[in-house]
mmCIF file of the N, C-alpha and C atoms, coordinates in Angstrom:
data_MODEL
# 
_entry.id   MODEL 
# 
loop_
_atom_site.group_PDB 
_atom_site.id 
_atom_site.type_symbol 
_atom_site.label_atom_id 
_atom_site.label_alt_id 
_atom_site.label_comp_id 
_atom_site.label_asym_id 
_atom_site.label_entity_id 
_atom_site.label_seq_id 
_atom_site.pdbx_PDB_ins_code 
_atom_site.Cartn_x 
_atom_site.Cartn_y 
_atom_site.Cartn_z 
_atom_site.occupancy 
_atom_site.B_iso_or_equiv 
_atom_site.pdbx_formal_charge 
_atom_site.auth_seq_id 
_atom_site.auth_comp_id 
_atom_site.auth_asym_id 
_atom_site.auth_atom_id 
_atom_site.pdbx_PDB_model_num 
ATOM 1   N N  . UNK A 1 1  ? 70.391  104.785 116.809 1.00 0.00 ? 1  UNK A N  1 
ATOM 2   C CA . UNK A 1 1  ? 69.813  104.353 116.560 1.00 0.00 ? 1  UNK A CA 1 
ATOM 3   C C  . UNK A 1 1  ? 69.983  103.234 115.393 1.00 0.00 ? 1  UNK A C  1 
ATOM 4   N N  . UNK A 1 2  ? 70.268  102.105 115.199 1.00 0.00 ? 2  UNK A N  1 
ATOM 5   C CA . UNK A 1 2  ? 70.737  101.585 114.015 1.00 0.00 ? 2  UNK A CA 1 
ATOM 6   C C  . UNK A 1 2  ? 69.759  101.077 113.121 1.00 0.00 ? 2  UNK A C  1 
ATOM 7   N N  . UNK A 1 3  ? 69.688  101.079 112.046 1.00 0.00 ? 3  UNK A N  1 
ATOM 8   C CA . UNK A 1 3  ? 68.781  100.878 111.154 1.00 0.00 ? 3  UNK A CA 1 
ATOM 9   C C  . UNK A 1 3  ? 69.323  99.814  109.845 1.00 0.00 ? 3  UNK A C  1 
ATOM 10  N N  . UNK A 1 4  ? 68.453  98.892  109.251 1.00 0.00 ? 4  UNK A N  1 
ATOM 11  C CA . UNK A 1 4  ? 69.083  98.116  108.373 1.00 0.00 ? 4  UNK A CA 1 
ATOM 12  C C  . UNK A 1 4  ? 68.751  98.783  106.637 1.00 0.00 ? 4  UNK A C  1 
ATOM 13  N N  . UNK A 1 5  ? 69.964  98.892  106.011 1.00 0.00 ? 5  UNK A N  1 
ATOM 14  C CA . UNK A 1 5  ? 69.982  99.329  104.451 1.00 0.00 ? 5  UNK A CA 1 
ATOM 15  C C  . UNK A 1 5  ? 69.989  98.447  103.537 1.00 0.00 ? 5  UNK A C  1 
ATOM 16  N N  . UNK A 1 6  ? 69.753  98.156  102.491 1.00 0.00 ? 6  UNK A N  1 
ATOM 17  C CA . UNK A 1 6  ? 69.688  97.332  101.476 1.00 0.00 ? 6  UNK A CA 1 
ATOM 18  C C  . UNK A 1 6  ? 70.188  98.177  100.116 1.00 0.00 ? 6  UNK A C  1 
ATOM 19  N N  . UNK A 1 7  ? 71.531  97.774  99.884  1.00 0.00 ? 7  UNK A N  1 
ATOM 20  C CA . UNK A 1 7  ? 72.087  98.115  98.521  1.00 0.00 ? 7  UNK A CA 1 
ATOM 21  C C  . UNK A 1 7  ? 72.251  97.197  97.543  1.00 0.00 ? 7  UNK A C  1 
ATOM 22  N N  . UNK A 1 8  ? 72.158  97.971  96.470  1.00 0.00 ? 8  UNK A N  1 
ATOM 23  C CA . UNK A 1 8  ? 72.870  96.728  94.906  1.00 0.00 ? 8  UNK A CA 1 
ATOM 24  C C  . UNK A 1 8  ? 73.877  97.662  94.512  1.00 0.00 ? 8  UNK A C  1 
ATOM 25  N N  . UNK A 1 9  ? 75.125  96.503  94.674  1.00 0.00 ? 9  UNK A N  1 
ATOM 26  C CA . UNK A 1 9  ? 76.095  96.881  93.826  1.00 0.00 ? 9  UNK A CA 1 
ATOM 27  C C  . UNK A 1 9  ? 76.801  95.919  93.347  1.00 0.00 ? 9  UNK A C  1 
ATOM 28  N N  . UNK A 1 10 ? 77.993  96.260  92.454  1.00 0.00 ? 10 UNK A N  1 
ATOM 29  C CA . UNK A 1 10 ? 78.587  95.441  91.586  1.00 0.00 ? 10 UNK A CA 1 
ATOM 30  C C  . UNK A 1 10 ? 79.179  94.386  92.492  1.00 0.00 ? 10 UNK A C  1 
ATOM 31  N N  . UNK A 1 11 ? 78.926  93.117  91.796  1.00 0.00 ? 11 UNK A N  1 
ATOM 32  C CA . UNK A 1 11 ? 79.629  91.884  92.984  1.00 0.00 ? 11 UNK A CA 1 
ATOM 33  C C  . UNK A 1 11 ? 80.981  91.939  93.213  1.00 0.00 ? 11 UNK A C  1 
ATOM 34  N N  . UNK A 1 12 ? 81.763  92.646  92.059  1.00 0.00 ? 12 UNK A N  1 
ATOM 35  C CA . UNK A 1 12 ? 83.242  92.715  92.368  1.00 0.00 ? 12 UNK A CA 1 
ATOM 36  C C  . UNK A 1 12 ? 83.748  94.156  93.130  1.00 0.00 ? 12 UNK A C  1 
ATOM 37  N N  . UNK A 1 13 ? 82.454  95.053  93.029  1.00 0.00 ? 13 UNK A N  1 
ATOM 38  C CA . UNK A 1 13 ? 83.064  96.110  94.265  1.00 0.00 ? 13 UNK A CA 1 
ATOM 39  C C  . UNK A 1 13 ? 83.109  95.641  95.571  1.00 0.00 ? 13 UNK A C  1 
ATOM 40  N N  . UNK A 1 14 ? 81.762  94.525  95.710  1.00 0.00 ? 14 UNK A N  1 
ATOM 41  C CA . UNK A 1 14 ? 81.424  93.979  96.917  1.00 0.00 ? 14 UNK A CA 1 
ATOM 42  C C  . UNK A 1 14 ? 82.745  93.361  97.629  1.00 0.00 ? 14 UNK A C  1 
ATOM 43  N N  . UNK A 1 15 ? 83.068  92.513  96.786  1.00 0.00 ? 15 UNK A N  1 
ATOM 44  C CA . UNK A 1 15 ? 84.502  91.809  97.006  1.00 0.00 ? 15 UNK A CA 1 
ATOM 45  C C  . UNK A 1 15 ? 85.643  92.527  97.474  1.00 0.00 ? 15 UNK A C  1 
ATOM 46  N N  . UNK A 1 16 ? 85.932  93.275  96.501  1.00 0.00 ? 16 UNK A N  1 
ATOM 47  C CA . UNK A 1 16 ? 87.084  94.182  96.855  1.00 0.00 ? 16 UNK A CA 1 
ATOM 48  C C  . UNK A 1 16 ? 86.862  94.755  98.128  1.00 0.00 ? 16 UNK A C  1 
ATOM 49  N N  . UNK A 1 17 ? 85.769  95.446  98.211  1.00 0.00 ? 17 UNK A N  1 
ATOM 50  C CA . UNK A 1 17 ? 85.350  96.066  99.627  1.00 0.00 ? 17 UNK A CA 1 
ATOM 51  C C  . UNK A 1 17 ? 85.357  95.285  100.945 1.00 0.00 ? 17 UNK A C  1 
ATOM 52  N N  . UNK A 1 18 ? 84.928  94.043  100.955 1.00 0.00 ? 18 UNK A N  1 
ATOM 53  C CA . UNK A 1 18 ? 84.894  92.966  101.795 1.00 0.00 ? 18 UNK A CA 1 
ATOM 54  C C  . UNK A 1 18 ? 86.459  92.651  102.164 1.00 0.00 ? 18 UNK A C  1 
ATOM 55  N N  . UNK A 1 19 ? 87.447  92.497  101.084 1.00 0.00 ? 19 UNK A N  1 
ATOM 56  C CA . UNK A 1 19 ? 88.918  92.357  101.498 1.00 0.00 ? 19 UNK A CA 1 
ATOM 57  C C  . UNK A 1 19 ? 89.483  93.193  102.062 1.00 0.00 ? 19 UNK A C  1 
ATOM 58  N N  . UNK A 1 20 ? 89.305  94.792  101.480 1.00 0.00 ? 20 UNK A N  1 
ATOM 59  C CA . UNK A 1 20 ? 89.556  95.912  102.126 1.00 0.00 ? 20 UNK A CA 1 
ATOM 60  C C  . UNK A 1 20 ? 89.436  95.929  103.466 1.00 0.00 ? 20 UNK A C  1 
ATOM 61  N N  . UNK A 1 21 ? 87.829  95.834  103.970 1.00 0.00 ? 21 UNK A N  1 
ATOM 62  C CA . UNK A 1 21 ? 87.606  95.901  105.148 1.00 0.00 ? 21 UNK A CA 1 
ATOM 63  C C  . UNK A 1 21 ? 87.936  94.963  106.108 1.00 0.00 ? 21 UNK A C  1 
ATOM 64  N N  . UNK A 1 22 ? 88.087  93.962  105.670 1.00 0.00 ? 22 UNK A N  1 
ATOM 65  C CA . UNK A 1 22 ? 88.924  92.738  106.654 1.00 0.00 ? 22 UNK A CA 1 
ATOM 66  C C  . UNK A 1 22 ? 90.408  92.802  106.509 1.00 0.00 ? 22 UNK A C  1 
ATOM 67  N N  . UNK A 1 23 ? 91.107  93.427  105.889 1.00 0.00 ? 23 UNK A N  1 
ATOM 68  C CA . UNK A 1 23 ? 92.652  93.801  105.978 1.00 0.00 ? 23 UNK A CA 1 
ATOM 69  C C  . UNK A 1 23 ? 92.534  95.104  106.906 1.00 0.00 ? 23 UNK A C  1 
ATOM 70  N N  . UNK A 1 24 ? 91.500  96.114  107.249 1.00 0.00 ? 24 UNK A N  1 
ATOM 71  C CA . UNK A 1 24 ? 91.541  96.763  108.291 1.00 0.00 ? 24 UNK A CA 1 
ATOM 72  C C  . UNK A 1 24 ? 90.547  96.412  109.350 1.00 0.00 ? 24 UNK A C  1 
ATOM 73  N N  . UNK A 1 25 ? 90.169  95.301  109.362 1.00 0.00 ? 25 UNK A N  1 
ATOM 74  C CA . UNK A 1 25 ? 89.868  94.642  110.665 1.00 0.00 ? 25 UNK A CA 1 
ATOM 75  C C  . UNK A 1 25 ? 88.707  95.666  111.306 1.00 0.00 ? 25 UNK A C  1 
ATOM 76  N N  . UNK A 1 26 ? 87.651  95.846  110.294 1.00 0.00 ? 26 UNK A N  1 
ATOM 77  C CA . UNK A 1 26 ? 86.574  96.655  110.774 1.00 0.00 ? 26 UNK A CA 1 
ATOM 78  C C  . UNK A 1 26 ? 85.360  95.720  109.691 1.00 0.00 ? 26 UNK A C  1 
ATOM 79  N N  . UNK A 1 27 ? 84.125  96.166  110.020 1.00 0.00 ? 27 UNK A N  1 
ATOM 80  C CA . UNK A 1 27 ? 83.087  95.221  109.200 1.00 0.00 ? 27 UNK A CA 1 
ATOM 81  C C  . UNK A 1 27 ? 82.757  96.191  107.983 1.00 0.00 ? 27 UNK A C  1 
ATOM 82  N N  . UNK A 1 28 ? 82.066  95.937  107.190 1.00 0.00 ? 28 UNK A N  1 
ATOM 83  C CA . UNK A 1 28 ? 81.533  96.413  105.651 1.00 0.00 ? 28 UNK A CA 1 
ATOM 84  C C  . UNK A 1 28 ? 80.672  97.540  106.251 1.00 0.00 ? 28 UNK A C  1 
ATOM 85  N N  . UNK A 1 29 ? 79.890  97.254  107.091 1.00 0.00 ? 29 UNK A N  1 
ATOM 86  C CA . UNK A 1 29 ? 78.869  97.910  107.257 1.00 0.00 ? 29 UNK A CA 1 
ATOM 87  C C  . UNK A 1 29 ? 79.672  99.337  107.742 1.00 0.00 ? 29 UNK A C  1 
ATOM 88  N N  . UNK A 1 30 ? 80.223  98.900  108.933 1.00 0.00 ? 30 UNK A N  1 
ATOM 89  C CA . UNK A 1 30 ? 80.958  100.327 109.488 1.00 0.00 ? 30 UNK A CA 1 
ATOM 90  C C  . UNK A 1 30 ? 82.075  101.069 108.737 1.00 0.00 ? 30 UNK A C  1 
ATOM 91  N N  . UNK A 1 31 ? 82.666  100.294 107.413 1.00 0.00 ? 31 UNK A N  1 
ATOM 92  C CA . UNK A 1 31 ? 83.448  100.947 106.572 1.00 0.00 ? 31 UNK A CA 1 
ATOM 93  C C  . UNK A 1 31 ? 82.187  101.973 105.806 1.00 0.00 ? 31 UNK A C  1 
ATOM 94  N N  . UNK A 1 32 ? 81.515  101.630 105.547 1.00 0.00 ? 32 UNK A N  1 
ATOM 95  C CA . UNK A 1 32 ? 79.896  102.537 104.562 1.00 0.00 ? 32 UNK A CA 1 
ATOM 96  C C  . UNK A 1 32 ? 79.856  103.786 105.314 1.00 0.00 ? 32 UNK A C  1 
ATOM 97  N N  . UNK A 1 33 ? 79.395  103.051 106.882 1.00 0.00 ? 33 UNK A N  1 
ATOM 98  C CA . UNK A 1 33 ? 78.864  104.110 107.554 1.00 0.00 ? 33 UNK A CA 1 
ATOM 99  C C  . UNK A 1 33 ? 79.857  105.302 107.609 1.00 0.00 ? 33 UNK A C  1 
ATOM 100 N N  . UNK A 1 34 ? 80.869  104.952 107.921 1.00 0.00 ? 34 UNK A N  1 
ATOM 101 C CA . UNK A 1 34 ? 81.780  105.822 108.370 1.00 0.00 ? 34 UNK A CA 1 
ATOM 102 C C  . UNK A 1 34 ? 82.286  107.002 106.946 1.00 0.00 ? 34 UNK A C  1 
ATOM 103 N N  . UNK A 1 35 ? 82.056  106.080 106.018 1.00 0.00 ? 35 UNK A N  1 
ATOM 104 C CA . UNK A 1 35 ? 81.974  106.792 104.798 1.00 0.00 ? 35 UNK A CA 1 
ATOM 105 C C  . UNK A 1 35 ? 81.427  107.586 104.352 1.00 0.00 ? 35 UNK A C  1 
ATOM 106 N N  . UNK A 1 36 ? 79.944  107.180 104.577 1.00 0.00 ? 36 UNK A N  1 
ATOM 107 C CA . UNK A 1 36 ? 78.830  108.187 104.569 1.00 0.00 ? 36 UNK A CA 1 
ATOM 108 C C  . UNK A 1 36 ? 78.550  109.179 105.284 1.00 0.00 ? 36 UNK A C  1 
ATOM 109 N N  . UNK A 1 37 ? 79.285  108.934 106.470 1.00 0.00 ? 37 UNK A N  1 
ATOM 110 C CA . UNK A 1 37 ? 79.350  110.151 107.622 1.00 0.00 ? 37 UNK A CA 1 
ATOM 111 C C  . UNK A 1 37 ? 80.612  111.175 107.413 1.00 0.00 ? 37 UNK A C  1 
ATOM 112 N N  . UNK A 1 38 ? 81.490  110.634 106.953 1.00 0.00 ? 38 UNK A N  1 
ATOM 113 C CA . UNK A 1 38 ? 82.286  111.413 106.431 1.00 0.00 ? 38 UNK A CA 1 
ATOM 114 C C  . UNK A 1 38 ? 81.544  112.609 105.354 1.00 0.00 ? 38 UNK A C  1 
ATOM 115 N N  . UNK A 1 39 ? 81.528  111.710 104.384 1.00 0.00 ? 39 UNK A N  1 
ATOM 116 C CA . UNK A 1 39 ? 80.538  112.808 103.393 1.00 0.00 ? 39 UNK A CA 1 
ATOM 117 C C  . UNK A 1 39 ? 79.879  113.556 103.635 1.00 0.00 ? 39 UNK A C  1 
ATOM 118 N N  . UNK A 1 40 ? 78.672  113.058 104.498 1.00 0.00 ? 40 UNK A N  1 
ATOM 119 C CA . UNK A 1 40 ? 77.521  114.131 105.060 1.00 0.00 ? 40 UNK A CA 1 
ATOM 120 C C  . UNK A 1 40 ? 77.925  114.982 106.191 1.00 0.00 ? 40 UNK A C  1 
ATOM 121 N N  . UNK A 1 41 ? 78.958  115.219 106.756 1.00 0.00 ? 41 UNK A N  1 
ATOM 122 C CA . UNK A 1 41 ? 79.459  116.004 107.858 1.00 0.00 ? 41 UNK A CA 1 
ATOM 123 C C  . UNK A 1 41 ? 80.347  117.109 106.943 1.00 0.00 ? 41 UNK A C  1 
ATOM 124 N N  . UNK A 1 42 ? 80.942  116.747 105.814 1.00 0.00 ? 42 UNK A N  1 
ATOM 125 C CA . UNK A 1 42 ? 82.161  117.804 104.855 1.00 0.00 ? 42 UNK A CA 1 
ATOM 126 C C  . UNK A 1 42 ? 80.998  118.849 105.028 1.00 0.00 ? 42 UNK A C  1 
ATOM 127 N N  . UNK A 1 43 ? 79.849  118.842 104.822 1.00 0.00 ? 43 UNK A N  1 
ATOM 128 C CA . UNK A 1 43 ? 79.174  120.396 104.750 1.00 0.00 ? 43 UNK A CA 1 
ATOM 129 C C  . UNK A 1 43 ? 78.976  120.843 105.758 1.00 0.00 ? 43 UNK A C  1 
ATOM 130 N N  . UNK A 1 44 ? 78.984  119.974 107.046 1.00 0.00 ? 44 UNK A N  1 
ATOM 131 C CA . UNK A 1 44 ? 78.316  120.767 108.293 1.00 0.00 ? 44 UNK A CA 1 
ATOM 132 C C  . UNK A 1 44 ? 79.548  121.192 108.512 1.00 0.00 ? 44 UNK A C  1 
ATOM 133 N N  . UNK A 1 45 ? 80.577  120.646 108.975 1.00 0.00 ? 45 UNK A N  1 
ATOM 134 C CA . UNK A 1 45 ? 82.215  120.887 109.577 1.00 0.00 ? 45 UNK A CA 1 
ATOM 135 C C  . UNK A 1 45 ? 82.805  121.633 108.865 1.00 0.00 ? 45 UNK A C  1 
ATOM 136 N N  . UNK A 1 46 ? 82.676  122.185 107.582 1.00 0.00 ? 46 UNK A N  1 
ATOM 137 C CA . UNK A 1 46 ? 83.629  122.828 106.350 1.00 0.00 ? 46 UNK A CA 1 
ATOM 138 C C  . UNK A 1 46 ? 84.507  123.676 107.353 1.00 0.00 ? 46 UNK A C  1 
ATOM 139 N N  . UNK A 1 47 ? 84.279  124.419 108.400 1.00 0.00 ? 47 UNK A N  1 
ATOM 140 C CA . UNK A 1 47 ? 85.430  125.262 108.967 1.00 0.00 ? 47 UNK A CA 1 
ATOM 141 C C  . UNK A 1 47 ? 86.006  124.540 110.130 1.00 0.00 ? 47 UNK A C  1 
ATOM 142 N N  . UNK A 1 48 ? 84.946  123.692 110.636 1.00 0.00 ? 48 UNK A N  1 
ATOM 143 C CA . UNK A 1 48 ? 85.604  122.573 111.745 1.00 0.00 ? 48 UNK A CA 1 
ATOM 144 C C  . UNK A 1 48 ? 86.429  121.756 111.500 1.00 0.00 ? 48 UNK A C  1 
ATOM 145 N N  . UNK A 1 49 ? 87.761  121.351 111.478 1.00 0.00 ? 49 UNK A N  1 
ATOM 146 C CA . UNK A 1 49 ? 88.846  120.431 111.222 1.00 0.00 ? 49 UNK A CA 1 
ATOM 147 C C  . UNK A 1 49 ? 88.831  119.403 112.417 1.00 0.00 ? 49 UNK A C  1 
ATOM 148 N N  . UNK A 1 50 ? 88.466  118.324 112.461 1.00 0.00 ? 50 UNK A N  1 
ATOM 149 C CA . UNK A 1 50 ? 88.115  117.277 113.518 1.00 0.00 ? 50 UNK A CA 1 
ATOM 150 C C  . UNK A 1 50 ? 89.504  116.340 113.110 1.00 0.00 ? 50 UNK A C  1 
ATOM 151 N N  . UNK A 1 51 ? 89.929  115.928 114.290 1.00 0.00 ? 51 UNK A N  1 
ATOM 152 C CA . UNK A 1 51 ? 90.995  114.664 114.096 1.00 0.00 ? 51 UNK A CA 1 
ATOM 153 C C  . UNK A 1 51 ? 90.107  113.648 114.309 1.00 0.00 ? 51 UNK A C  1 
ATOM 154 N N  . UNK A 1 52 ? 90.425  112.632 113.547 1.00 0.00 ? 52 UNK A N  1 
ATOM 155 C CA . UNK A 1 52 ? 90.195  111.331 113.185 1.00 0.00 ? 52 UNK A CA 1 
ATOM 156 C C  . UNK A 1 52 ? 90.580  110.320 114.564 1.00 0.00 ? 52 UNK A C  1 
ATOM 157 N N  . UNK A 1 53 ? 89.613  109.270 115.290 1.00 0.00 ? 53 UNK A N  1 
ATOM 158 C CA . UNK A 1 53 ? 89.886  108.691 116.185 1.00 0.00 ? 53 UNK A CA 1 
ATOM 159 C C  . UNK A 1 53 ? 91.214  107.617 115.616 1.00 0.00 ? 53 UNK A C  1 
ATOM 160 N N  . UNK A 1 54 ? 91.455  107.272 114.847 1.00 0.00 ? 54 UNK A N  1 
ATOM 161 C CA . UNK A 1 54 ? 93.032  106.868 114.358 1.00 0.00 ? 54 UNK A CA 1 
ATOM 162 C C  . UNK A 1 54 ? 93.974  107.965 114.658 1.00 0.00 ? 54 UNK A C  1 
ATOM 163 N N  . UNK A 1 55 ? 93.957  108.924 114.000 1.00 0.00 ? 55 UNK A N  1 
ATOM 164 C CA . UNK A 1 55 ? 95.254  109.834 114.409 1.00 0.00 ? 55 UNK A CA 1 
ATOM 165 C C  . UNK A 1 55 ? 95.358  110.146 115.887 1.00 0.00 ? 55 UNK A C  1 
ATOM 166 N N  . UNK A 1 56 ? 94.144  110.413 116.606 1.00 0.00 ? 56 UNK A N  1 
ATOM 167 C CA . UNK A 1 56 ? 94.299  110.687 118.057 1.00 0.00 ? 56 UNK A CA 1 
ATOM 168 C C  . UNK A 1 56 ? 94.769  109.482 118.726 1.00 0.00 ? 56 UNK A C  1 
ATOM 169 N N  . UNK A 1 57 ? 94.369  108.186 118.436 1.00 0.00 ? 57 UNK A N  1 
ATOM 170 C CA . UNK A 1 57 ? 95.161  107.197 119.077 1.00 0.00 ? 57 UNK A CA 1 
ATOM 171 C C  . UNK A 1 57 ? 96.731  106.937 118.513 1.00 0.00 ? 57 UNK A C  1 
ATOM 172 N N  . UNK A 1 58 ? 97.118  107.840 117.509 1.00 0.00 ? 58 UNK A N  1 
ATOM 173 C CA . UNK A 1 58 ? 98.660  107.391 117.120 1.00 0.00 ? 58 UNK A CA 1 
ATOM 174 C C  . UNK A 1 58 ? 99.397  108.848 117.607 1.00 0.00 ? 58 UNK A C  1 
ATOM 175 N N  . UNK A 1 59 ? 98.654  109.714 118.471 1.00 0.00 ? 59 UNK A N  1 
ATOM 176 C CA . UNK A 1 59 ? 98.886  110.589 119.018 1.00 0.00 ? 59 UNK A CA 1 
ATOM 177 C C  . UNK A 1 59 ? 99.597  110.574 119.781 1.00 0.00 ? 59 UNK A C  1 
ATOM 178 N N  . UNK A 1 60 ? 101.059 110.830 120.352 1.00 0.00 ? 60 UNK A N  1 
ATOM 179 C CA . UNK A 1 60 ? 102.105 110.616 121.368 1.00 0.00 ? 60 UNK A CA 1 
ATOM 180 C C  . UNK A 1 60 ? 102.686 109.398 121.072 1.00 0.00 ? 60 UNK A C  1 
ATOM 181 N N  . UNK A 1 61 ? 102.592 108.634 120.170 1.00 0.00 ? 61 UNK A N  1 
ATOM 182 C CA . UNK A 1 61 ? 103.772 107.489 120.258 1.00 0.00 ? 61 UNK A CA 1 
ATOM 183 C C  . UNK A 1 61 ? 105.018 107.632 119.671 1.00 0.00 ? 61 UNK A C  1 
ATOM 184 N N  . UNK A 1 62 ? 104.991 108.928 119.128 1.00 0.00 ? 62 UNK A N  1 
ATOM 185 C CA . UNK A 1 62 ? 106.770 108.936 118.816 1.00 0.00 ? 62 UNK A CA 1 
ATOM 186 C C  . UNK A 1 62 ? 106.916 110.594 119.797 1.00 0.00 ? 62 UNK A C  1 
ATOM 187 N N  . UNK A 1 63 ? 108.410 110.028 120.526 1.00 0.00 ? 63 UNK A N  1 
ATOM 188 C CA . UNK A 1 63 ? 108.324 111.316 121.253 1.00 0.00 ? 63 UNK A CA 1 
ATOM 189 C C  . UNK A 1 63 ? 109.597 111.723 120.849 1.00 0.00 ? 63 UNK A C  1 
ATOM 190 N N  . UNK A 1 64 ? 109.818 112.937 120.151 1.00 0.00 ? 64 UNK A N  1 
ATOM 191 C CA . UNK A 1 64 ? 110.974 113.599 119.070 1.00 0.00 ? 64 UNK A CA 1 
ATOM 192 C C  . UNK A 1 64 ? 111.131 114.970 119.789 1.00 0.00 ? 64 UNK A C  1 
ATOM 193 N N  . UNK A 1 65 ? 112.498 114.798 119.725 1.00 0.00 ? 65 UNK A N  1 
ATOM 194 C CA . UNK A 1 65 ? 113.202 116.356 120.652 1.00 0.00 ? 65 UNK A CA 1 
ATOM 195 C C  . UNK A 1 65 ? 112.651 117.589 119.382 1.00 0.00 ? 65 UNK A C  1 
ATOM 196 N N  . UNK A 1 66 ? 112.704 118.805 120.309 1.00 0.00 ? 66 UNK A N  1 
ATOM 197 C CA . UNK A 1 66 ? 112.162 120.058 119.810 1.00 0.00 ? 66 UNK A CA 1 
ATOM 198 C C  . UNK A 1 66 ? 112.730 120.451 118.893 1.00 0.00 ? 66 UNK A C  1 
ATOM 199 N N  . UNK A 1 67 ? 113.876 120.397 118.756 1.00 0.00 ? 67 UNK A N  1 
ATOM 200 C CA . UNK A 1 67 ? 114.640 120.622 117.534 1.00 0.00 ? 67 UNK A CA 1 
ATOM 201 C C  . UNK A 1 67 ? 114.719 119.815 116.323 1.00 0.00 ? 67 UNK A C  1 
ATOM 202 N N  . UNK A 1 68 ? 113.762 118.640 115.955 1.00 0.00 ? 68 UNK A N  1 
ATOM 203 C CA . UNK A 1 68 ? 113.979 117.426 115.093 1.00 0.00 ? 68 UNK A CA 1 
ATOM 204 C C  . UNK A 1 68 ? 113.491 118.207 113.328 1.00 0.00 ? 68 UNK A C  1 
ATOM 205 N N  . UNK A 1 69 ? 114.318 118.262 112.677 1.00 0.00 ? 69 UNK A N  1 
ATOM 206 C CA . UNK A 1 69 ? 113.943 118.639 111.583 1.00 0.00 ? 69 UNK A CA 1 
ATOM 207 C C  . UNK A 1 69 ? 113.626 117.505 110.827 1.00 0.00 ? 69 UNK A C  1 
ATOM 208 N N  . UNK A 1 70 ? 112.418 117.092 110.587 1.00 0.00 ? 70 UNK A N  1 
ATOM 209 C CA . UNK A 1 70 ? 111.910 116.242 109.792 1.00 0.00 ? 70 UNK A CA 1 
ATOM 210 C C  . UNK A 1 70 ? 111.998 116.312 108.270 1.00 0.00 ? 70 UNK A C  1 
ATOM 211 N N  . UNK A 1 71 ? 112.359 117.696 107.737 1.00 0.00 ? 71 UNK A N  1 
ATOM 212 C CA . UNK A 1 71 ? 112.689 117.974 106.017 1.00 0.00 ? 71 UNK A CA 1 
ATOM 213 C C  . UNK A 1 71 ? 114.010 117.263 105.991 1.00 0.00 ? 71 UNK A C  1 
ATOM 214 N N  . UNK A 1 72 ? 114.924 117.447 106.704 1.00 0.00 ? 72 UNK A N  1 
ATOM 215 C CA . UNK A 1 72 ? 116.564 117.046 106.628 1.00 0.00 ? 72 UNK A CA 1 
ATOM 216 C C  . UNK A 1 72 ? 116.113 115.442 106.742 1.00 0.00 ? 72 UNK A C  1 
ATOM 217 N N  . UNK A 1 73 ? 115.420 115.069 107.920 1.00 0.00 ? 73 UNK A N  1 
ATOM 218 C CA . UNK A 1 73 ? 115.582 113.557 108.086 1.00 0.00 ? 73 UNK A CA 1 
ATOM 219 C C  . UNK A 1 73 ? 115.336 113.053 106.758 1.00 0.00 ? 73 UNK A C  1 
ATOM 220 N N  . UNK A 1 74 ? 113.893 113.636 106.252 1.00 0.00 ? 74 UNK A N  1 
ATOM 221 C CA . UNK A 1 74 ? 113.525 112.953 104.851 1.00 0.00 ? 74 UNK A CA 1 
ATOM 222 C C  . UNK A 1 74 ? 114.384 113.030 103.895 1.00 0.00 ? 74 UNK A C  1 
ATOM 223 N N  . UNK A 1 75 ? 114.967 114.067 103.776 1.00 0.00 ? 75 UNK A N  1 
ATOM 224 C CA . UNK A 1 75 ? 116.116 114.267 102.672 1.00 0.00 ? 75 UNK A CA 1 
ATOM 225 C C  . UNK A 1 75 ? 117.069 113.135 102.484 1.00 0.00 ? 75 UNK A C  1 
ATOM 226 N N  . UNK A 1 76 ? 117.650 113.103 104.118 1.00 0.00 ? 76 UNK A N  1 
ATOM 227 C CA . UNK A 1 76 ? 118.711 112.184 104.293 1.00 0.00 ? 76 UNK A CA 1 
ATOM 228 C C  . UNK A 1 76 ? 118.171 110.586 103.882 1.00 0.00 ? 76 UNK A C  1 
ATOM 229 N N  . UNK A 1 77 ? 117.092 110.550 104.202 1.00 0.00 ? 77 UNK A N  1 
ATOM 230 C CA . UNK A 1 77 ? 116.397 109.278 104.214 1.00 0.00 ? 77 UNK A CA 1 
ATOM 231 C C  . UNK A 1 77 ? 116.481 109.067 102.344 1.00 0.00 ? 77 UNK A C  1 
ATOM 232 N N  . UNK A 1 78 ? 116.216 109.826 101.975 1.00 0.00 ? 78 UNK A N  1 
ATOM 233 C CA . UNK A 1 78 ? 115.716 109.969 100.348 1.00 0.00 ? 78 UNK A CA 1 
ATOM 234 C C  . UNK A 1 78 ? 117.214 109.675 99.552  1.00 0.00 ? 78 UNK A C  1 
ATOM 235 N N  . UNK A 1 79 ? 118.168 110.293 100.292 1.00 0.00 ? 79 UNK A N  1 
ATOM 236 C CA . UNK A 1 79 ? 119.408 110.215 99.346  1.00 0.00 ? 79 UNK A CA 1 
ATOM 237 C C  . UNK A 1 79 ? 119.951 108.940 99.778  1.00 0.00 ? 79 UNK A C  1 
ATOM 238 N N  . UNK A 1 80 ? 119.859 108.620 101.033 1.00 0.00 ? 80 UNK A N  1 
ATOM 239 C CA . UNK A 1 80 ? 120.275 106.909 101.240 1.00 0.00 ? 80 UNK A CA 1 
ATOM 240 C C  . UNK A 1 80 ? 119.648 105.999 100.187 1.00 0.00 ? 80 UNK A C  1 
ATOM 241 N N  . UNK A 1 81 ? 118.602 106.275 100.195 1.00 0.00 ? 81 UNK A N  1 
ATOM 242 C CA . UNK A 1 81 ? 117.450 105.215 99.552  1.00 0.00 ? 81 UNK A CA 1 
ATOM 243 C C  . UNK A 1 81 ? 118.069 104.995 98.281  1.00 0.00 ? 81 UNK A C  1 
ATOM 244 N N  . UNK A 1 82 ? 118.319 106.109 97.514  1.00 0.00 ? 82 UNK A N  1 
ATOM 245 C CA . UNK A 1 82 ? 118.594 106.171 95.851  1.00 0.00 ? 82 UNK A CA 1 
ATOM 246 C C  . UNK A 1 82 ? 119.903 106.440 95.636  1.00 0.00 ? 82 UNK A C  1 
ATOM 247 N N  . UNK A 1 83 ? 120.828 106.101 96.349  1.00 0.00 ? 83 UNK A N  1 
ATOM 248 C CA . UNK A 1 83 ? 122.148 105.769 96.345  1.00 0.00 ? 83 UNK A CA 1 
ATOM 249 C C  . UNK A 1 83 ? 122.407 105.055 95.270  1.00 0.00 ? 83 UNK A C  1 
# 
């Protein structure tokens, strides 16, 4: 069930939030709902770590070998970057 909520916020904050929501391709209402949901669930699910929908959608995107050493690869990347 959805219910309307009226908030009074600083105009600059609203504009920045609208731009952020637009870049994330979500509505401002959905962004605020997700934020409030995450705040209030924190106390309920303190011991239960859940995977967010974004992380679930990215799962399986990259197929790496079982012996892949991400620390070595990242170190090599940084060495190359800062030569």
